[in-house]
KEKOL-538985 format. One record per residue (C-alpha): residue in one letter; chain; x, y, z. Coordinates in nm, 2 decimals. Example, Ala and Ser with C-alpha at 12.3 -4.5 7.8 and 13.67 -1.06 7.14 Angstrom:
ATOM,res,chain,px,py,pz
ATOM,A,A,1.23,-0.45,0.78;
ATOM,S,A,1.37,-0.11,0.71;
//
This chain:
ATOM,res,chain,px,py,pz
ATOM,M,A,13.57,10.46,9.14;
ATOM,T,A,13.57,10.80,8.97;
ATOM,T,A,13.41,11.04,9.24;
ATOM,T,A,13.12,11.08,9.11;
ATOM,A,A,13.05,10.71,9.14;
ATOM,V,A,13.24,10.73,9.47;
ATOM,N,A,13.02,11.01,9.65;
ATOM,I,A,12.66,10.82,9.51;
ATOM,D,A,12.80,10.51,9.67;
ATOM,R,A,12.89,10.74,9.99;
ATOM,S,A,12.53,10.83,10.04;
ATOM,R,A,12.38,10.54,10.00;
ATOM,R,A,12.58,10.38,10.30;
ATOM,M,A,12.49,10.61,10.49;
ATOM,V,A,12.14,10.52,10.37;
ATOM,G,A,12.17,10.20,10.51;
ATOM,R,A,12.30,10.35,10.78;
ATOM,V,A,11.96,10.49,10.89;
ATOM,Q,A,11.78,10.20,10.73;
ATOM,S,A,11.94,10.03,11.10;
ATOM,V,A,11.94,10.28,11.29;
ATOM,K,A,11.55,10.39,11.30;
ATOM,R,A,11.32,10.16,11.39;
ATOM,G,A,10.96,10.09,11.53;
ATOM,A,A,10.75,10.34,11.27;
ATOM,A,A,10.97,10.47,11.06;
ATOM,S,A,11.18,10.15,10.96;
ATOM,H,A,11.09,10.18,10.64;
ATOM,F,A,11.29,10.54,10.58;
ATOM,F,A,11.51,10.57,10.24;
ATOM,R,A,11.27,10.19,10.11;
ATOM,I,A,10.99,10.28,9.87;
ATOM,S,A,10.94,10.15,9.53;
ATOM,I,A,11.12,10.36,9.22;
ATOM,E,A,10.82,10.27,9.09;
ATOM,R,A,10.58,10.44,9.31;
ATOM,N,A,10.75,10.80,9.16;
ATOM,V,A,10.68,10.75,8.75;
ATOM,M,A,10.66,11.11,8.67;
ATOM,K,A,10.28,11.24,8.48;
ATOM,P,A,10.39,11.48,8.18;
ATOM,S,A,10.26,11.82,8.25;
ATOM,L,A,10.17,12.08,8.52;
ATOM,H,A,9.82,12.29,8.49;
ATOM,T,A,9.70,12.62,8.69;
ATOM,I,A,9.65,12.47,9.02;
ATOM,W,A,9.36,12.55,9.20;
ATOM,L,A,9.29,12.69,9.59;
ATOM,A,A,9.06,12.54,9.91;
ATOM,G,A,8.92,12.84,10.07;
ATOM,V,A,8.99,12.95,10.42;
ATOM,F,A,9.00,12.64,10.69;
ATOM,A,A,9.00,12.69,11.08;
ATOM,A,A,9.34,12.82,11.27;
ATOM,A,A,9.56,12.71,11.54;
ATOM,M,A,9.56,13.03,11.71;
ATOM,P,A,9.35,13.32,11.73;
ATOM,V,A,9.57,13.57,11.50;
ATOM,L,A,9.62,13.27,11.25;
ATOM,A,A,9.50,13.29,10.93;
ATOM,V,A,9.53,13.03,10.74;
ATOM,A,A,9.42,13.28,10.38;
ATOM,D,A,9.44,12.91,10.10;
ATOM,L,A,9.60,12.64,10.03;
ATOM,V,A,9.75,12.54,9.73;
ATOM,I,A,9.72,12.25,9.62;
ATOM,L,A,9.99,12.11,9.36;
ATOM,P,A,9.84,11.85,9.05;
ATOM,D,A,10.09,11.64,9.04;
ATOM,A,A,9.96,11.30,9.37;
ATOM,K,A,10.32,11.20,9.29;
ATOM,F,A,10.56,11.51,9.32;
ATOM,A,A,10.70,11.44,9.67;
ATOM,P,A,10.78,11.84,9.75;
ATOM,E,A,11.00,11.98,10.03;
ATOM,G,A,11.23,12.24,9.96;
ATOM,I,A,11.12,12.59,9.86;
ATOM,S,A,11.22,12.99,9.84;
ATOM,S,A,11.06,13.25,9.70;
ATOM,D,A,11.22,13.56,9.48;
ATOM,A,A,11.21,13.90,9.50;
ATOM,D,A,10.87,13.92,9.29;
ATOM,G,A,10.64,13.73,9.52;
ATOM,N,A,10.66,13.43,9.27;
ATOM,L,A,10.76,13.06,9.44;
ATOM,Y,A,10.97,12.74,9.37;
ATOM,V,A,10.90,12.41,9.52;
ATOM,G,A,11.19,12.08,9.38;
ATOM,S,A,11.07,11.70,9.39;
ATOM,L,A,11.20,11.51,9.62;
ATOM,T,A,11.13,11.18,9.37;
ATOM,Q,A,11.16,11.43,8.96;
ATOM,G,A,11.48,11.61,9.04;
ATOM,R,A,11.33,11.90,8.87;
ATOM,L,A,11.18,12.25,9.03;
ATOM,I,A,10.82,12.41,8.96;
ATOM,E,A,10.75,12.75,8.96;
ATOM,I,A,10.40,12.92,9.09;
ATOM,A,A,10.32,13.25,8.98;
ATOM,A,A,10.26,13.47,9.24;
ATOM,N,A,9.93,13.67,9.18;
ATOM,T,A,9.75,13.37,8.95;
ATOM,H,A,9.92,13.10,9.14;
ATOM,E,A,9.93,12.94,8.79;
ATOM,V,A,10.16,12.63,8.77;
ATOM,T,A,10.46,12.62,8.54;
ATOM,D,A,10.75,12.40,8.48;
ATOM,F,A,11.07,12.57,8.59;
ATOM,A,A,11.35,12.34,8.47;
ATOM,V,A,11.23,11.95,8.42;
ATOM,A,A,11.38,11.66,8.53;
ATOM,G,A,11.70,11.58,8.54;
ATOM,A,A,11.81,11.93,8.42;
ATOM,N,A,12.19,12.08,8.61;
ATOM,G,A,12.23,11.73,8.71;
ATOM,M,A,12.00,11.70,9.03;
ATOM,V,A,11.79,11.41,9.08;
ATOM,T,A,11.63,11.52,9.45;
ATOM,V,A,11.53,11.77,9.53;
ATOM,V,A,11.59,11.91,9.87;
ATOM,G,A,11.67,12.29,10.00;
ATOM,L,A,11.63,12.60,9.80;
ATOM,H,A,11.77,12.92,9.80;
ATOM,V,A,11.66,13.24,9.56;
ATOM,E,A,12.00,13.48,9.64;
ATOM,K,A,11.95,13.82,9.40;
ATOM,D,A,11.92,13.69,9.10;
ATOM,R,A,12.02,13.34,9.12;
ATOM,L,A,11.81,12.97,9.28;
ATOM,F,A,11.99,12.78,9.46;
ATOM,V,A,11.93,12.42,9.45;
ATOM,C,A,12.03,12.07,9.71;
ATOM,S,A,12.07,11.76,9.47;
ATOM,S,A,12.16,11.48,9.71;
ATOM,D,A,12.06,11.13,9.57;
ATOM,P,A,11.89,10.91,9.90;
ATOM,G,A,11.80,10.66,9.68;
ATOM,I,A,11.40,10.76,9.64;
ATOM,S,A,11.42,10.89,9.26;
ATOM,G,A,11.34,10.78,8.99;
ATOM,L,A,11.68,10.97,8.84;
ATOM,T,A,11.94,10.78,9.11;
ATOM,G,A,12.24,10.69,9.03;
ATOM,T,A,12.26,10.97,8.76;
ATOM,A,A,12.46,11.20,8.96;
ATOM,A,A,12.66,11.34,9.30;
ATOM,P,A,12.48,11.55,9.51;
ATOM,A,A,12.56,11.90,9.51;
ATOM,L,A,12.43,12.23,9.53;
ATOM,V,A,12.35,12.36,9.17;
ATOM,A,A,12.24,12.72,9.03;
ATOM,F,A,11.96,12.80,8.81;
ATOM,D,A,11.99,13.18,8.65;
ATOM,V,A,11.61,13.27,8.83;
ATOM,A,A,11.51,13.48,8.51;
ATOM,T,A,11.54,13.25,8.25;
ATOM,A,A,11.57,12.89,8.39;
ATOM,R,A,11.94,12.83,8.30;
ATOM,P,A,12.14,12.66,8.40;
ATOM,S,A,12.44,12.90,8.64;
ATOM,G,A,12.67,12.65,8.83;
ATOM,R,A,12.66,12.28,8.97;
ATOM,Y,A,12.88,12.23,9.27;
ATOM,P,A,12.98,11.92,9.39;
ATOM,L,A,12.98,11.84,9.77;
ATOM,P,A,13.41,11.79,9.85;
ATOM,E,A,13.51,11.45,9.91;
ATOM,G,A,13.38,11.28,10.25;
ATOM,G,A,13.03,11.47,10.16;
ATOM,A,A,12.71,11.27,10.10;
ATOM,F,A,12.35,11.49,10.18;
ATOM,C,A,12.30,11.81,10.05;
ATOM,N,A,12.01,11.93,10.29;
ATOM,D,A,11.95,12.33,10.30;
ATOM,I,A,12.13,12.67,10.19;
ATOM,A,A,12.18,13.01,10.38;
ATOM,A,A,12.32,13.29,10.21;
ATOM,L,A,12.59,13.54,10.45;
ATOM,P,A,12.61,13.96,10.37;
ATOM,D,A,12.91,13.92,10.17;
ATOM,G,A,12.68,13.72,9.90;
ATOM,T,A,12.89,13.34,10.01;
ATOM,I,A,12.61,13.07,10.03;
ATOM,L,A,12.60,12.80,10.30;
ATOM,T,A,12.47,12.45,10.28;
ATOM,T,A,12.49,12.18,10.59;
ATOM,D,A,12.51,11.83,10.48;
ATOM,S,A,12.35,11.56,10.67;
ATOM,F,A,12.45,11.30,10.62;
ATOM,A,A,12.85,11.43,10.71;
ATOM,P,A,12.87,11.68,11.01;
ATOM,R,A,12.96,12.00,10.83;
ATOM,I,A,12.88,12.32,10.66;
ATOM,Y,A,12.98,12.42,10.31;
ATOM,A,A,13.10,12.72,10.16;
ATOM,L,A,13.08,12.86,9.85;
ATOM,K,A,13.26,13.21,9.84;
ATOM,P,A,13.18,13.46,9.59;
ATOM,G,A,13.40,13.38,9.32;
ATOM,V,A,13.52,13.13,9.32;
ATOM,D,A,13.40,12.76,9.17;
ATOM,H,A,13.35,12.48,9.46;
ATOM,L,A,13.21,12.44,9.79;
ATOM,E,A,13.48,12.45,10.01;
ATOM,I,A,13.44,12.32,10.43;
ATOM,W,A,13.31,12.56,10.66;
ATOM,L,A,13.27,12.37,10.91;
ATOM,D,A,13.31,12.03,11.07;
ATOM,D,A,13.21,11.96,11.39;
ATOM,D,A,13.16,11.61,11.60;
ATOM,R,A,12.93,11.71,11.78;
ATOM,F,A,12.71,11.70,11.49;
ATOM,A,A,12.79,11.34,11.39;
ATOM,A,A,12.53,11.12,11.46;
ATOM,D,A,12.30,10.84,11.26;
ATOM,G,A,12.05,10.97,11.06;
ATOM,F,A,11.93,11.24,10.98;
ATOM,N,A,12.13,11.60,11.16;
ATOM,L,A,12.24,11.93,11.00;
ATOM,N,A,11.92,12.08,10.83;
ATOM,G,A,11.82,12.38,10.85;
ATOM,I,A,11.97,12.69,10.82;
ATOM,A,A,11.93,13.03,10.83;
ATOM,Y,A,12.19,13.36,10.86;
ATOM,D,A,12.03,13.71,11.15;
ATOM,D,A,12.21,13.96,11.30;
ATOM,G,A,12.61,13.83,11.22;
ATOM,A,A,12.60,13.48,11.32;
ATOM,V,A,12.48,13.17,11.10;
ATOM,F,A,12.22,12.92,11.28;
ATOM,V,A,12.13,12.59,11.21;
ATOM,A,A,11.79,12.28,11.32;
ATOM,R,A,11.96,11.95,11.36;
ATOM,Y,A,11.71,11.68,11.24;
ATOM,N,A,11.74,11.42,11.45;
ATOM,T,A,11.79,11.58,11.76;
ATOM,G,A,11.54,11.86,11.75;
ATOM,T,A,11.76,12.11,11.88;
ATOM,L,A,11.94,12.53,11.77;
ATOM,H,A,12.23,12.54,11.71;
ATOM,Q,A,12.42,12.92,11.67;
ATOM,I,A,12.73,13.01,11.51;
ATOM,E,A,12.92,13.25,11.51;
ATOM,I,A,13.12,13.39,11.22;
ATOM,G,A,13.52,13.48,11.28;
ATOM,S,A,13.73,13.83,11.14;
ATOM,D,A,13.80,13.62,10.82;
ATOM,G,A,13.45,13.53,10.72;
ATOM,G,A,13.54,13.15,10.87;
ATOM,A,A,13.25,12.96,11.15;
ATOM,G,A,13.36,13.01,11.49;
ATOM,Q,A,13.24,12.93,11.83;
ATOM,V,A,12.92,12.68,11.78;
ATOM,T,A,12.69,12.76,12.11;
ATOM,D,A,12.42,12.46,12.17;
ATOM,L,A,12.12,12.68,12.22;
ATOM,A,A,11.92,12.63,12.61;
ATOM,M,A,11.52,12.50,12.46;
ATOM,P,A,11.20,12.45,12.67;
ATOM,R,A,11.11,12.19,12.47;
ATOM,E,A,11.29,11.97,12.14;
ATOM,I,A,11.16,11.95,11.84;
ATOM,H,A,11.06,11.65,11.68;
ATOM,G,A,11.21,11.69,11.39;
ATOM,A,A,11.39,12.02,11.33;
ATOM,D,A,11.36,12.09,10.96;
ATOM,G,A,11.31,12.37,10.78;
ATOM,L,A,11.47,12.75,10.97;
ATOM,T,A,11.35,13.10,10.79;
ATOM,A,A,11.52,13.40,10.97;
ATOM,L,A,11.28,13.74,10.98;
ATOM,G,A,11.50,13.97,11.16;
ATOM,N,A,11.62,14.04,11.56;
ATOM,G,A,11.65,13.71,11.66;
ATOM,R,A,11.32,13.61,11.49;
ATOM,F,A,11.27,13.30,11.27;
ATOM,L,A,11.05,13.01,11.17;
ATOM,L,A,11.09,12.66,11.29;
ATOM,V,A,10.86,12.41,11.05;
ATOM,E,A,10.84,12.13,11.32;
ATOM,G,A,10.83,11.78,11.06;
ATOM,G,A,10.67,11.61,11.34;
ATOM,G,A,10.83,11.23,11.27;
ATOM,L,A,10.86,11.00,10.95;
ATOM,H,A,10.58,10.74,11.06;
ATOM,A,A,10.26,10.69,10.91;
ATOM,G,A,9.97,10.97,11.07;
ATOM,A,A,10.30,11.22,11.14;
ATOM,R,A,10.22,11.52,11.23;
ATOM,G,A,10.36,11.80,11.27;
ATOM,A,A,10.44,12.25,11.36;
ATOM,L,A,10.46,12.59,11.24;
ATOM,W,A,10.69,12.77,11.50;
ATOM,G,A,10.79,13.10,11.58;
ATOM,V,A,11.11,13.14,11.71;
ATOM,N,A,11.32,13.38,11.93;
ATOM,I,A,11.64,13.37,12.07;
ATOM,V,A,11.80,13.61,12.32;
ATOM,D,A,12.17,13.56,12.46;
ATOM,G,A,12.18,13.21,12.35;
ATOM,T,A,11.78,13.15,12.51;
ATOM,V,A,11.47,12.99,12.33;
ATOM,T,A,11.12,13.13,12.33;
ATOM,F,A,10.85,12.91,12.12;
ATOM,D,A,10.58,13.11,12.01;
ATOM,E,A,10.29,12.80,11.78;
ATOM,I,A,10.17,12.90,11.49;
ATOM,A,A,9.99,12.63,11.32;
ATOM,T,A,9.94,12.31,11.44;
ATOM,D,A,9.88,11.92,11.30;
ATOM,L,A,10.03,12.01,10.96;
ATOM,N,A,10.10,11.71,10.71;
ATOM,V,A,10.41,11.66,10.79;
ATOM,P,A,10.54,11.99,10.67;
ATOM,T,A,10.92,12.04,10.54;
ATOM,T,A,11.07,12.43,10.54;
ATOM,A,A,10.89,12.73,10.44;
ATOM,T,A,10.93,13.06,10.25;
ATOM,V,A,10.81,13.44,10.35;
ATOM,V,A,10.62,13.65,10.08;
ATOM,G,A,10.53,13.97,10.26;
ATOM,T,A,10.37,13.90,10.61;
ATOM,T,A,10.30,13.57,10.47;
ATOM,A,A,10.44,13.25,10.51;
ATOM,Y,A,10.48,12.96,10.24;
ATOM,V,A,10.45,12.60,10.43;
ATOM,V,A,10.51,12.30,10.25;
ATOM,E,A,10.30,11.99,10.38;
ATOM,G,A,10.55,11.73,10.30;
ATOM,Q,A,10.41,11.47,10.39;
ATOM,L,A,10.72,11.25,10.42;
ATOM,D,A,10.55,10.95,10.61;
ATOM,H,A,10.36,10.90,10.28;
ATOM,L,A,10.71,10.85,10.10;
ATOM,F,A,10.93,10.68,10.41;
ATOM,D,A,10.63,10.45,10.58;
ATOM,A,A,10.46,10.40,10.27;
ATOM,D,A,10.32,10.04,10.33;
ATOM,A,A,10.12,10.17,10.65;
ATOM,A,A,10.05,10.47,10.54;
ATOM,G,A,9.96,10.47,10.16;
ATOM,P,A,9.86,10.65,9.87;
ATOM,A,A,9.90,11.00,10.02;
ATOM,D,A,9.71,11.27,10.00;
ATOM,P,A,9.69,11.58,9.73;
ATOM,Y,A,10.04,11.81,9.80;
ATOM,R,A,10.00,12.10,9.96;
ATOM,I,A,10.15,12.42,10.02;
ATOM,L,A,9.93,12.60,10.32;
ATOM,S,A,9.93,13.00,10.28;
ATOM,I,A,9.97,13.13,10.65;
ATOM,E,A,9.87,13.48,10.79;
ATOM,L,A,10.19,13.57,11.04;
ATOM,P,A,10.07,13.67,11.38;
ATOM,E,A,10.14,14.01,11.44;
ATOM,A,A,10.48,13.96,11.70;
ATOM,Y,A,10.63,13.81,11.34;
ATOM,R,A,10.51,14.11,11.09;
ATOM,E,A,10.79,14.35,11.21;
ATOM,G,A,11.06,14.51,10.94;
ATOM,L,A,10.86,14.24,10.68;
ATOM,R,A,10.77,14.44,10.37;
//
């Protein structure tokens, strides 16, 4: 088989292993009819709903952005310097852009552009939008391309790079950038983090650590803060700190002390000074609900602040000014479809951050 075929086959075998492990409410994980994921032909201007009850007194949910495509199945989100949002589809392999001022939705990259299959994590770094494309078998484009980190020019939406996962790679998930311009991405089905170094045209294995080897989704959200890399592990609900060596490589890994585990640790966003936003997905079973947490890490110990609860299986977040935009991915409707039924309209929540998490934000 070609390298592409080998990687796709490996990804599907890993998905099969996840299926065999997940039981009970999440037993339909990664088993979904492709017929349910037919693309809608166009997008229209989104509309905004009004204010609704906050989860805590300091929380202000200013509005919720409703995506007009009922089968879009969003997961990853990022934002550029002008406050425009970019969101990807798990089932359609395409990207949309939401204008900062008007909240008008337009197609940014059409289905399958640059080999996208299932769009997972997104990250805007300067003038490029980096995208994790994987193939767990839930997209109408499944089988068309191997998992890879792909890139687009933010201004033109033209493809600006495609970087397949190294041999043994399976599921490109989330993305972060280091100060020197290195792009890091997690692999959820292999205990690895990959690096795309400046001026290099391929991914390298930055970390390969068996502590992250287990059945199911492992490494997920990733962020850089104050000289170290932080990762969230989905299946254990734990956070980990990875030092950066003098050569730029991965150094010591610390399992951070936490007062509680997170049920489905997903997106991780650095705010500076040891502060983060962590998205708790809540699970993949019908009726699952998640939350947005404020995280403080001091000397290897984590404390949590509840920012918003009872979210509809959220996945990722991005911050513009002092506002967090959180994707409600509703993954239970995708991965436990028989029990959950059709998804509600897909929403992106606009949440004003509490004062303790605003310091230093523009």
